[in-house]
SEMAR-265748 format. One record per atom (N, C-alpha, C): residue number from 0; atom name; x, y, z. Coordinates in pm, whole numbers, plus 32768, in hexadecimal, padded with zeros to 4 digits. Layout:
N
  nr atom   xx   yy   zz
 NUM   CA    X    Y    Z
...
# end
This chain:
247
  nr atom   xx   yy   zz
   0    N 823C 776A 7E3A
   0   CA 8270 77DC 7E83
   0    C 81FF 784E 7E70
   1    N 81D4 7884 7EE2
   1   CA 8170 78C1 7F23
   1    C 8191 7979 7EBA
   2    N 8124 79B5 7E8D
   2   CA 815A 7A3A 7E84
   2    C 80FB 7A8A 7F00
   3    N 8133 7AFA 7F45
   3   CA 810C 7B45 7FB4
   3    C 80E4 7BB8 7F89
   4    N 8067 7BEC 7FC8
   4   CA 8038 7C82 7FA4
   4    C 8019 7CD8 8018
   5    N 805F 7D33 8050
   5   CA 8046 7DA0 80CF
   5    C 802A 7E0E 8096
   6    N 7FE8 7E73 80F7
   6   CA 7FE3 7F00 80D8
   6    C 7FD7 7F4D 8161
   7    N 7FF1 7FC2 814E
   7   CA 7FBB 8022 81D2
   7    C 7FF0 8013 8254
   8    N 8085 7FF9 8257
   8   CA 80D1 7FAD 82B1
   8    C 80F1 8065 831E
   9    N 80C8 80D1 82C3
   9   CA 8103 8147 82D2
   9    C 8172 8164 836F
  10    N 81C8 812E 8323
  10   CA 8258 8129 8372
  10    C 8284 81B3 8384
  11    N 82B0 81B1 841C
  11   CA 82BD 8230 8447
  11    C 8333 824F 84B9
  12    N 8378 828A 84C4
  12   CA 83F7 8262 8554
  12    C 8392 8292 85EA
  13    N 830C 82CA 85E3
  13   CA 82C6 82D6 865A
  13    C 8289 826A 8668
  14    N 8271 81F0 8634
  14   CA 822F 8167 8651
  14    C 8291 8114 862A
  15    N 8305 80DE 8669
  15   CA 8373 8093 8635
  15    C 834A 7FFF 8630
  16    N 82D8 7FC8 8671
  16   CA 82A5 7F2D 8675
  16    C 8297 7F14 85DC
  17    N 8246 7F5D 85BF
  17   CA 8217 7F2F 852A
  17    C 82BF 7F20 84C6
  18    N 8302 7F79 84EC
  18   CA 838D 7F8F 848A
  18    C 83D8 7F03 84AC
  19    N 83C7 7ED6 8552
  19   CA 83FF 7E5A 855D
  19    C 83C8 7DDC 851D
  20    N 835C 7DCF 8527
  20   CA 830D 7D57 84EA
  20    C 8312 7D4F 8478
  21    N 82FC 7DBC 841E
  21   CA 8328 7DD9 8380
  21    C 83B8 7DB5 8364
  22    N 8436 7DD7 83A9
  22   CA 8492 7D9E 8397
  22    C 84C3 7CFC 83B0
  23    N 8475 7CCA 8425
  23   CA 8477 7C50 842D
  23    C 8419 7BD1 83BB
  24    N 83B5 7C10 8390
  24   CA 836C 7BE6 8344
  24    C 83BF 7BD7 82B2
  25    N 83FA 7C3E 8291
  25   CA 847C 7C42 8222
  25    C 84C6 7BB6 8227
  26    N 84F2 7BC1 82A4
  26   CA 8569 7B82 82B0
  26    C 8552 7ADE 82D7
  27    N 84B0 7AB7 82D7
  27   CA 8498 7A4C 8303
  27    C 8425 7A0E 826F
  28    N 83BA 7A33 82A0
  28   CA 8343 7A16 8242
  28    C 8350 7A34 819F
  29    N 8382 7AD6 81A7
  29   CA 8389 7B03 810A
  29    C 83FF 7AC2 80DF
  30    N 8442 7A93 8115
  30   CA 84F0 7A55 80D9
  30    C 84CB 79C8 80A5
  31    N 8435 79A9 80BB
  31   CA 843F 7903 8079
  31    C 83C7 791D 8012
  32    N 83A0 7997 7FEB
  32   CA 8343 79B3 7F81
  32    C 835B 79B5 7EF8
  33    N 830E 7991 7EAC
  33   CA 8339 79BD 7E0D
  33    C 8338 7A4E 7DFC
  34    N 82F8 7AA9 7E3B
  34   CA 82E0 7B44 7E18
  34    C 82A5 7B8A 7E93
  35    N 82C1 7C05 7E9A
  35   CA 8279 7C53 7F24
  35    C 8237 7CBC 7EAE
  36    N 81A7 7CE9 7EB7
  36   CA 8182 7D45 7EA5
  36    C 815A 7DB4 7F14
  37    N 8185 7E2A 7F24
  37   CA 815D 7E9D 7F9B
  37    C 80FF 7EEC 7F25
  38    N 808E 7EE7 7F47
  38   CA 8026 7F37 7EF7
  38    C 8022 7FAF 7F52
  39    N 806A 8019 7F66
  39   CA 8069 80AC 7F77
  39    C 805E 8094 8030
  40    N 80AA 8117 803D
  40   CA 8082 813D 80DE
  40    C 80F7 8107 8119
  41    N 817B 80C9 80DF
  41   CA 81D6 8081 8129
  41    C 820C 80F4 81BB
  42    N 8205 8178 8186
  42   CA 8241 81F0 81E3
  42    C 81BF 8212 820B
  43    N 81E3 8246 8292
  43   CA 8167 82C2 82BD
  43    C 817B 8344 8261
  44    N 81E1 836A 8241
  44   CA 81FB 83F1 8204
  44    C 8289 83CF 81B2
  45    N 828F 8409 8127
  45   CA 830C 83EF 80E8
  45    C 832B 846E 80AD
  46    N 837C 84B7 80C1
  46   CA 835B 8571 8093
  46    C 83D6 857C 803B
  47    N 8433 850F 8000
  47   CA 847E 8513 7FA1
  47    C 84E1 84A0 7FD5
  48    N 853A 847E 7F48
  48   CA 859D 8412 7F57
  48    C 8613 845B 7FBB
  49    N 8628 84C4 7F9F
  49   CA 868F 850F 7FD3
  49    C 8692 8513 8085
  50    N 860F 84C2 80A2
  50   CA 8605 84CB 8153
  50    C 8651 8448 8174
  51    N 86AC 846C 81AA
  51   CA 86FF 83E9 81DC
  51    C 8707 83C9 826A
  52    N 8693 83DE 8291
  52   CA 8661 83D8 8358
  52    C 868E 8314 836F
  53    N 86CE 831B 83BF
  53   CA 870A 82B5 83D6
  53    C 8696 822B 83DC
  54    N 8621 8256 840F
  54   CA 85BD 81E2 8431
  54    C 859A 81A3 8373
  55    N 8580 8216 8336
  55   CA 8554 81EE 82A1
  55    C 85DD 81AE 8276
  56    N 8646 81C4 828B
  56   CA 86A3 818A 8255
  56    C 86B6 80E8 8275
  57    N 86A0 80D9 831B
  57   CA 8681 803B 8319
  57    C 863F 8018 82CA
  58    N 85C4 802F 82CC
  58   CA 8550 7FF0 8265
  58    C 858F 7FF0 81E1
  59    N 85CB 802A 819E
  59   CA 8610 802A 811F
  59    C 8674 7FB6 810A
  60    N 86C4 7F92 81B3
  60   CA 872A 7F30 819B
  60    C 86D7 7EC9 81A6
  61    N 8688 7E96 81E9
  61   CA 864F 7E26 81F4
  61    C 860A 7DF1 817E
  62    N 85C8 7E69 8133
  62   CA 8597 7E53 80C1
  62    C 8609 7E29 803D
  63    N 866D 7E31 8056
  63   CA 86FC 7E30 7FE3
  63    C 8713 7DAA 8026
  64    N 8709 7D90 808C
  64   CA 873C 7CF8 80C1
  64    C 86E7 7C99 807E
  65    N 865D 7CA4 8077
  65   CA 8612 7C63 802B
  65    C 862E 7C4A 7FA7
  66    N 863B 7CBE 7F77
  66   CA 8661 7CA7 7EF3
  66    C 86F0 7C6E 7ECA
  67    N 8744 7C7B 7F28
  67   CA 87C7 7C1D 7F05
  67    C 879B 7B91 7F16
  68    N 873D 7B5F 7F63
  68   CA 8704 7AD0 7F67
  68    C 86CA 7AB1 7EEE
  69    N 869E 7AEB 7EAC
  69   CA 8665 7AD3 7E0B
  69    C 85D9 7AE0 7E16
  70    N 85B0 7B2A 7E94
  70   CA 851D 7B59 7E79
  70    C 84F0 7BB8 7E22
  71    N 849E 7BC4 7DD6
  71   CA 847A 7C31 7D7C
  71    C 8412 7C72 7DF0
  72    N 840A 7D00 7E0B
  72   CA 83D2 7D53 7E4C
  72    C 83A2 7DCA 7DF6
  73    N 831F 7DCD 7DF9
  73   CA 82D1 7E2E 7D99
  73    C 8280 7E84 7E06
  74    N 82AE 7F25 7DDC
  74   CA 825C 7F77 7E55
  74    C 8208 7FCF 7DDA
  75    N 81A0 7FE8 7E25
  75   CA 812F 804D 7DC1
  75    C 813A 80DC 7E3B
  76    N 811A 8132 7DF2
  76   CA 810C 81B3 7E56
  76    C 8083 81B9 7E8C
  77    N 8075 81DB 7EF9
  77   CA 7FDC 820D 7F53
  77    C 7FF1 8292 7F5E
  78    N 7F5E 82A7 7FB7
  78   CA 7F5E 8333 7FC0
  78    C 7FAF 8396 8025
  79    N 8019 832B 807B
  79   CA 8072 8375 80AB
  79    C 80ED 837F 8086
  80    N 8116 8325 803C
  80   CA 81AF 830B 7FF4
  80    C 81BD 831C 7F66
  81    N 8158 8357 7F2A
  81   CA 814A 836C 7EB3
  81    C 81C1 83CA 7E6F
  82    N 822E 83F5 7EBD
  82   CA 82BF 8442 7E98
  82    C 830C 83CB 7E7A
  83    N 82F7 835A 7E8B
  83   CA 8368 82D9 7E8A
  83    C 839F 831B 7E06
  84    N 8436 82F2 7DEF
  84   CA 8460 8312 7D69
  84    C 84D2 82B1 7D55
  85    N 8527 82A3 7CE2
  85   CA 858A 825A 7CB7
  85    C 85DD 824C 7D15
  86    N 85FE 82D3 7D64
  86   CA 8667 82D2 7DEA
  86    C 8639 8257 7E45
  87    N 85E0 8246 7E42
  87   CA 859D 81E1 7ECF
  87    C 85C2 8165 7E9F
  88    N 8575 8154 7E1B
  88   CA 8599 80B4 7DF6
  88    C 860E 80A9 7DC2
  89    N 8674 80E3 7DC3
  89   CA 8700 80D1 7DB9
  89    C 871C 809D 7E35
  90    N 8711 8101 7E97
  90   CA 873E 80C0 7F28
  90    C 872A 8057 7F63
  91    N 868B 8022 7F3B
  91   CA 8627 7F9B 7F72
  91    C 8638 7F2A 7EF8
  92    N 8654 7F4B 7EB2
  92   CA 867A 7ECF 7E3E
  92    C 85D5 7EC4 7E02
  93    N 8578 7F06 7E33
  93   CA 84DF 7EE2 7DE9
  93    C 84CC 7F02 7D71
  94    N 8466 7EDB 7D3C
  94   CA 8413 7F4A 7CA3
  94    C 83AB 7F51 7CD1
  95    N 83B2 8018 7CA6
  95   CA 8330 803F 7CB6
  95    C 82CC 8017 7C47
  96    N 8261 800D 7C60
  96   CA 81F3 7FE6 7C15
  96    C 8172 802A 7BFD
  97    N 8134 803D 7B8A
  97   CA 80D8 809D 7B72
  97    C 8050 8089 7BB5
  98    N 7FF8 80E5 7BE8
  98   CA 7F92 80DC 7C14
  98    C 7F03 811C 7BAD
  99    N 7EB4 80C5 7B83
  99   CA 7EBA 802A 7BA1
  99    C 7F15 7FDE 7B3C
 100    N 7F06 7F65 7B4C
 100   CA 7F6C 7EF5 7B0E
 100    C 7F08 7E86 7B1B
 101    N 7F3A 7E44 7A83
 101   CA 7EFE 7D94 7A90
 101    C 7F7D 7D4F 7A77
 102    N 7F73 7CE5 7AC9
 102   CA 7FD2 7C70 7AF8
 102    C 7F99 7C0F 7AAA
 103    N 7FF6 7BA1 7A7D
 103   CA 7FD4 7B15 7A83
 103    C 7FD1 7AD2 7AE6
 104    N 7F80 7A92 7B5A
 104   CA 7F74 7A4D 7BB8
 104    C 7F70 79AE 7BBE
 105    N 7FD6 796D 7B92
 105   CA 7FBA 78F8 7B7E
 105    C 7F42 78B8 7B23
 106    N 7F49 78FE 7ABF
 106   CA 7F09 78ED 7A43
 106    C 7E70 7927 7A4A
 107    N 7E77 79B8 7AA9
 107   CA 7DF9 79EA 7A9F
 107    C 7E13 7A71 7AAC
 108    N 7DCA 7ACD 7A56
 108   CA 7DF3 7B66 7A3D
 108    C 7DAE 7BB6 7ACD
 109    N 7E09 7C08 7B0C
 109   CA 7DCD 7C29 7B92
 109    C 7E04 7CCC 7B8B
 110    N 7D7E 7D2A 7BA1
 110   CA 7DBC 7DA6 7BAB
 110    C 7DDF 7DC3 7C41
 111    N 7E4F 7DFE 7C49
 111   CA 7E66 7E52 7CC6
 111    C 7E8B 7EE3 7CCD
 112    N 7E62 7F29 7D29
 112   CA 7E38 7F8F 7D40
 112    C 7E54 7FCB 7DCE
 113    N 7E80 8039 7DED
 113   CA 7E9B 805E 7E80
 113    C 7DF2 8074 7ED5
 114    N 7D92 809D 7E77
 114   CA 7D02 80C0 7E98
 114    C 7CD3 8119 7EA8
 115    N 7D3A 818E 7EB9
 115   CA 7CFB 8227 7EF2
 115    C 7CBF 8245 7E6E
 116    N 7CD4 8252 7DFA
 116   CA 7C76 8283 7D5B
 116    C 7BEB 8240 7D76
 117    N 7BCD 81D8 7DA7
 117   CA 7B62 819E 7DC2
 117    C 7AE7 81CC 7E0F
 118    N 7B30 8235 7E79
 118   CA 7AE3 824A 7EDD
 118    C 7A8E 82EC 7EA8
 119    N 7A36 82D6 7E42
 119   CA 7A1C 833A 7DF8
 119    C 79B6 839F 7E56
 120    N 799C 8354 7EB6
 120   CA 7910 83B1 7F03
 120    C 7963 843B 7F32
 121    N 79D1 8412 7F78
 121   CA 7A21 846E 7FC1
 121    C 7A77 84CF 7F44
 122    N 7A11 853C 7F45
 122   CA 7A31 85B3 7ECE
 122    C 7A9E 85EF 7F16
 123    N 7AA1 8640 7F79
 123   CA 7B0B 8679 7FCA
 123    C 7B8F 8630 7F9F
 124    N 7B98 85AE 7FB8
 124   CA 7C29 855C 7FA6
 124    C 7C43 8576 7F1B
 125    N 7BBE 8533 7EB5
 125   CA 7BF9 8531 7E48
 125    C 7C23 85B9 7DF4
 126    N 7C09 8628 7E03
 126   CA 7C22 86A3 7DE1
 126    C 7CA8 8696 7E1E
 127    N 7CBE 8694 7EC0
 127   CA 7D6C 869B 7EC0
 127    C 7DC7 8649 7E94
 128    N 7D8D 85C8 7E6A
 128   CA 7DDD 855F 7E44
 128    C 7E0F 858A 7DA8
 129    N 7D89 85C0 7D70
 129   CA 7DB4 8608 7CD6
 129    C 7E20 868A 7CF0
 130    N 7E2D 86BF 7D33
 130   CA 7E96 8729 7D54
 130    C 7F10 86FA 7D5C
 131    N 7F39 8693 7DC7
 131   CA 7FB8 8670 7E13
 131    C 7FCF 85FF 7DA9
 132    N 7FA0 85A1 7D48
 132   CA 7FC9 8559 7CEC
 132    C 7FF6 859B 7C6F
 133    N 7FE8 8610 7C57
 133   CA 802C 8662 7BC9
 133    C 80B8 865E 7BDF
 134    N 80FF 8671 7B5E
 134   CA 816D 8659 7B70
 134    C 81A1 870A 7B81
 135    N 812F 875A 7B5B
 135   CA 8151 87E5 7B8B
 135    C 816A 880C 7C2B
 136    N 8114 87E1 7C6D
 136   CA 8124 87F3 7CFB
 136    C 819F 8782 7D28
 137    N 81A2 8723 7D1A
 137   CA 8230 86EA 7D2E
 137    C 82A7 870D 7D1C
 138    N 82B8 8731 7C8E
 138   CA 8348 8781 7C62
 138    C 8351 87E9 7CFD
 139    N 82F2 8855 7D2A
 139   CA 82F9 88AF 7D62
 139    C 8307 888C 7DD7
 140    N 82DB 8831 7E1C
 140   CA 82E9 8801 7EAE
 140    C 835D 87C2 7EC1
 141    N 8395 878C 7E5E
 141   CA 8424 8744 7E7A
 141    C 8476 87A4 7E7F
 142    N 8485 882D 7E36
 142   CA 84CF 8891 7E55
 142    C 84D8 88CE 7ED5
 143    N 848E 88A2 7F05
 143   CA 8459 88FC 7F6F
 143    C 84EA 88CF 7FEB
 144    N 850E 890A 8047
 144   CA 855D 88D8 80B2
 144    C 8527 885E 80FE
 145    N 858F 8808 8117
 145   CA 855B 8785 8164
 145    C 8512 87AC 81DA
 146    N 8566 87F8 8247
 146   CA 8519 880D 82B5
 146    C 845E 885E 828A
 147    N 8475 8893 822F
 147   CA 83DC 88CD 81FE
 147    C 83A1 8862 81DD
 148    N 83B1 8812 8193
 148   CA 8382 879E 8174
 148    C 8336 8756 81D8
 149    N 8393 8720 8240
 149   CA 8393 86D7 82A0
 149    C 8304 870E 82D8
 150    N 8310 878B 830E
 150   CA 829C 87E0 834C
 150    C 820C 87DE 830E
 151    N 821E 87F2 8281
 151   CA 8190 8800 825D
 151    C 815F 876F 823F
 152    N 81A5 870C 8244
 152   CA 81A1 8677 8243
 152    C 8159 8632 82C7
 153    N 817F 869C 8356
 153   CA 813F 866F 83AC
 153    C 80AC 86CD 83B1
 154    N 80AD 8729 838B
 154   CA 8040 878B 8375
 154    C 7FC8 872E 8300
 155    N 8005 8707 82C2
 155   CA 7F9E 86AF 8278
 155    C 7F7F 8630 82A1
 156    N 7FB2 85EA 82F2
 156   CA 7FAB 8586 834B
 156    C 7F29 859D 83AA
 157    N 7F2C 861C 83DB
 157   CA 7ECC 864E 8456
 157    C 7E39 8667 8424
 158    N 7E5F 869F 839D
 158   CA 7DEE 86D1 8344
 158    C 7DA0 865E 8339
 159    N 7DD6 85CE 82FE
 159   CA 7DA6 8554 82D4
 159    C 7D51 8539 8363
 160    N 7DAB 852B 83C2
 160   CA 7D7B 84DE 842B
 160    C 7CEF 8541 845B
 161    N 7CF3 85C1 845E
 161   CA 7C5B 860D 8464
 161    C 7BF7 85E5 8401
 162    N 7C23 85D9 8388
 162   CA 7BD1 85C2 830E
 162    C 7B83 851A 8341
 163    N 7BDE 84CF 835D
 163   CA 7B97 844F 8379
 163    C 7B3F 8450 83EA
 164    N 7B64 849B 846A
 164   CA 7AF9 8481 84B7
 164    C 7A6C 84CA 84AA
 165    N 7A88 852D 843C
 165   CA 7A05 856A 8440
 165    C 79A7 853D 83B6
 166    N 79DB 84E4 8388
 166   CA 79BA 8497 82F1
 166    C 797F 8403 8328
 167    N 78F1 840B 82F1
 167   CA 78BC 839B 82EA
 167    C 78FC 8320 82B1
 168    N 78F9 82A1 82EC
 168   CA 7959 8224 82BA
 168    C 7948 820A 8258
 169    N 78E0 8200 8223
 169   CA 787F 81B4 81B2
 169    C 78CD 8224 8139
 170    N 78C3 82A5 8128
 170   CA 7906 82F0 80E2
 170    C 79A8 82F6 80C9
 171    N 79E5 82B0 812B
 171   CA 7A63 82AD 8114
 171    C 7A87 8231 8103
 172    N 7A1D 81D6 80DC
 172   CA 7A46 8151 809A
 172    C 7A48 8151 7FFF
 173    N 7A4C 80E9 7FA8
 173   CA 7A68 80B2 7F54
 173    C 79BE 80E4 7EFC
 174    N 79B9 8117 7E97
 174   CA 7938 811D 7E2F
 174    C 7923 8088 7DE9
 175    N 78C6 8050 7E0E
 175   CA 78A0 7FC4 7DA3
 175    C 788B 7FD8 7D35
 176    N 7847 8051 7CF6
 176   CA 783A 8072 7C75
 176    C 78CF 8098 7C2B
 177    N 7920 80CB 7C6E
 177   CA 7998 80E8 7C3F
 177    C 7A03 8075 7C39
 178    N 79E6 802F 7CA2
 178   CA 7A3C 7F91 7CB2
 178    C 7A18 7F4B 7C3E
 179    N 7955 7F48 7C14
 179   CA 7968 7EE3 7B95
 179    C 798D 7F23 7B37
 180    N 798D 7FAF 7B14
 180   CA 79B3 7FF0 7A92
 180    C 7A40 7FD7 7A8F
 181    N 7A80 7FED 7ADA
 181   CA 7B33 7FC4 7ADE
 181    C 7B4A 7F2E 7AA6
 182    N 7AEE 7ECF 7AF5
 182   CA 7B0E 7E68 7ACC
 182    C 7AD2 7E28 7A2A
 183    N 7A4D 7E71 7A1F
 183   CA 7A33 7E46 7992
 183    C 7AB0 7EA3 7937
 184    N 7AD4 7EFD 7961
 184   CA 7B27 7F42 78E4
 184    C 7B9C 7EFA 78DE
 185    N 7BC8 7EAB 7938
 185   CA 7C57 7E83 7931
 185    C 7C39 7DCB 791A
 186    N 7BAB 7DA5 7903
 186   CA 7B86 7D13 78FD
 186    C 7BC3 7CB8 7940
 187    N 7BC8 7CE4 79EB
 187   CA 7BE5 7C91 7A20
 187    C 7B7A 7C64 7A90
 188    N 7B82 7BDB 7AC4
 188   CA 7B19 7BA7 7B28
 188    C 7B40 7BD0 7BAD
 189    N 7BC1 7BEB 7BE0
 189   CA 7C17 7C1E 7C75
 189    C 7C4D 7C93 7C74
 190    N 7C19 7CE2 7CC4
 190   CA 7C7A 7D4D 7D02
 190    C 7CA5 7D22 7D68
 191    N 7D13 7D4D 7DB1
 191   CA 7D5D 7D47 7E12
 191    C 7D83 7DF5 7E4B
 192    N 7D56 7E41 7E98
 192   CA 7D61 7EB3 7EDB
 192    C 7D7E 7EAF 7F70
 193    N 7DD6 7F21 7FC4
 193   CA 7DD3 7F53 801E
 193    C 7D79 7FBC 8050
 194    N 7DBB 8029 8073
 194   CA 7D7F 8093 8096
 194    C 7D11 80B1 8110
 195    N 7CBB 805C 8111
 195   CA 7C66 806D 816C
 195    C 7C71 8034 81E7
 196    N 7CCB 7FF0 8206
 196   CA 7CF8 7F9A 8275
 196    C 7C81 7F37 82AB
 197    N 7C46 7F0A 825F
 197   CA 7BC7 7EAC 8262
 197    C 7BD7 7E1E 8226
 198    N 7C3D 7DE0 8271
 198   CA 7C4C 7D75 8225
 198    C 7C07 7D07 81F8
 199    N 7BC3 7CD5 8191
 199   CA 7B6B 7C8D 816A
 199    C 7B59 7C62 80E1
 200    N 7AF5 7BF5 80C0
 200   CA 7AF4 7BB6 8052
 200    C 7A5D 7BE3 8027
 201    N 7A4A 7C1C 7FD4
 201   CA 79B5 7C4F 7F88
 201    C 79AD 7C04 7F21
 202    N 7933 7BB8 7F16
 202   CA 7931 7B5F 7E86
 202    C 789F 7B9E 7E62
 203    N 78A2 7BBE 7DE7
 203   CA 7824 7BF0 7D9D
 203    C 7821 7BCD 7D1B
 204    N 779B 7C01 7CC9
 204   CA 779C 7BF6 7C3D
 204    C 77C1 7C84 7BFB
 205    N 77D0 7C52 7B77
 205   CA 77BF 7CF1 7B10
 205    C 77B7 7CC0 7A8B
 206    N 777E 7CEB 7A48
 206   CA 7756 7CB1 79B1
 206    C 7747 7C0F 79BA
 207    N 7701 7BE5 7A1F
 207   CA 76A2 7B5C 7A3F
 207    C 7731 7B2A 7A50
 208    N 77A0 7B16 7A6F
 208   CA 781A 7ACF 7A98
 208    C 783C 7AD7 7B23
 209    N 7861 7A89 7B68
 209   CA 7890 7A9E 7BFE
 209    C 791C 7AD8 7BF8
 210    N 7940 7B1F 7C68
 210   CA 79B7 7B90 7C64
 210    C 79E6 7B72 7CED
 211    N 7A5B 7BB6 7CF7
 211   CA 7A81 7BE0 7DA6
 211    C 7AEF 7C47 7DB9
 212    N 7AD5 7C8C 7E05
 212   CA 7B19 7CD4 7E3C
 212    C 7B59 7CBA 7ED6
 213    N 7BEE 7CDA 7EE5
 213   CA 7C3A 7CB4 7F4B
 213    C 7C75 7D18 7F8B
 214    N 7C4A 7D33 8011
 214   CA 7C78 7DAD 8045
 214    C 7CF6 7D84 80BA
 215    N 7D52 7DC3 80A5
 215   CA 7DCE 7DAC 80FC
 215    C 7DD0 7DF9 8191
 216    N 7E07 7DCB 81E3
 216   CA 7DF9 7E12 8265
 216    C 7E5E 7E64 8270
 217    N 7E7A 7ECB 82E0
 217   CA 7EB6 7F17 82FC
 217    C 7F08 7ED7 838B
 218    N 7F9A 7F33 839B
 218   CA 8001 7ED4 83F7
 218    C 7FF7 7F35 847F
 219    N 7F6D 7F5F 8495
 219   CA 7F85 7FC9 850D
 219    C 7F71 7F66 85A2
 220    N 7F40 7F08 85A9
 220   CA 7F1F 7ECA 860C
 220    C 7F7F 7E2F 8606
 221    N 7F95 7E00 85A1
 221   CA 7FE3 7D86 856E
 221    C 7FE1 7D87 84DE
 222    N 8022 7D03 84D1
 222   CA 804A 7D18 841E
 222    C 7FC5 7CD6 83BD
 223    N 7FB7 7CD3 8351
 223   CA 7F55 7C9F 8308
 223    C 7F9D 7C94 8280
 224    N 7F5E 7C2C 824D
 224   CA 7FC0 7BD5 81D9
 224    C 7F4F 7BA7 8185
 225    N 7F5A 7BAF 80EF
 225   CA 7F1C 7B41 80B2
 225    C 7F69 7AEE 8080
 226    N 7F37 7A61 8071
 226   CA 7FB6 79F3 803E
 226    C 7F74 79CF 7FD9
 227    N 7FA7 79C9 7F5C
 227   CA 7F56 799D 7EEE
 227    C 7FD3 791B 7EAA
 228    N 7F87 78AE 7E9C
 228   CA 7FE8 784B 7E51
 228    C 7FBA 77F4 7E04
 229    N 7FF4 77A7 7DBA
 229   CA 7F90 7752 7D64
 229    C 7F1E 7732 7D51
 230    N 7F0B 7706 7DF1
 230   CA 7E91 76B0 7E26
 230    C 7E33 76EC 7E64
 231    N 7E43 779E 7E43
 231   CA 7DEE 77E6 7E99
 231    C 7E13 784C 7ED5
 232    N 7DC3 78A6 7F21
 232   CA 7DDB 790E 7F7A
 232    C 7DDF 7905 8004
 233    N 7DE0 796B 8058
 233   CA 7DC3 797E 80E9
 233    C 7DDB 79FD 8130
 234    N 7D78 7A43 816A
 234   CA 7DDA 7ABF 81B2
 234    C 7E0D 7A98 8245
 235    N 7E5F 7A98 826D
 235   CA 7EB2 7A7A 8305
 235    C 7EC2 7B02 8350
 236    N 7EAD 7AEF 839F
 236   CA 7ED3 7B71 840A
 236    C 7F22 7B13 844A
 237    N 7F9E 7B7B 846B
 237   CA 801E 7B52 84A1
 237    C 803C 7BCB 8538
 238    N 802C 7B59 85AE
 238   CA 800C 7B94 862E
 238    C 80A9 7BD1 863B
 239    N 809D 7C54 8680
 239   CA 80F2 7C8D 86BA
 239    C 80ED 7C93 873E
 240    N 8162 7C51 879F
 240   CA 8167 7C69 8827
 240    C 80B5 7C4C 8872
 241    N 8086 7C96 88AF
 241   CA 8013 7C8F 88F5
 241    C 7F9F 7C9D 88D0
 242    N 7FA8 7CD8 8813
 242   CA 7F4E 7CDF 87DE
 242    C 7EEF 7C6B 87B2
 243    N 7E78 7C5B 87E7
 243   CA 7E21 7BCC 8784
 243    C 7DDE 7BF6 8732
 244    N 7DC5 7C4B 8702
 244   CA 7D59 7C6C 8697
 244    C 7D72 7CE0 8649
 245    N 7D73 7CDF 85CA
 245   CA 7D86 7D72 8583
 245    C 7D26 7D62 850B
 246    N 7CD2 7D11 84FA
 246   CA 7C80 7D3F 8485
 246    C 7C0B 7DD0 848C
# end
């Protein structure tokens, strides 16, 4: 049985096509997997486990149905949904995992991460990340009224879009030195991450030995999944409607 990896679905009620494709993916392709790993940004925003917006509830119900079929699902925080907590895990039947984390994948030690921490050239983003990932900031935010949290999340999304438009693409990509340092520290030769929305397999060397970095695609235009089985791996696009290509 294959192990599946996805990330950056950015699910939101305003863009229902991605959610519909994801629910179908859970009911079909993922239902036959050994495990499913979601490496961050499952949701476009998550302002607290007490937000029982109907669209998000449907996504949680679909994940719970997958768990009932016996498929283990692991979810990592992304830069959009880092406030996922135990309430979400209970509702959806998933297991929240650390970022980064090392797993045994058919006999190979593999490092998993969302990827945003590796974009070290984007200094404004890294400074913001350090603030919002702190326990103190999160406690204060989660004590705000739900409506205010939703409004602040929308402001943050608009700010992120402005930052993306005015920042060079190479600055927002992962830094190779940071990649090599992380892999060396974890004693792995394979890294899987999302965040950059640039699906590809990058092969390189460090410390005189081959290594590879596998980047997962986003689900804006169509789906994207890394399929890994005992005989190897492949990146796949999952067409949606009239979408022809989403690399």
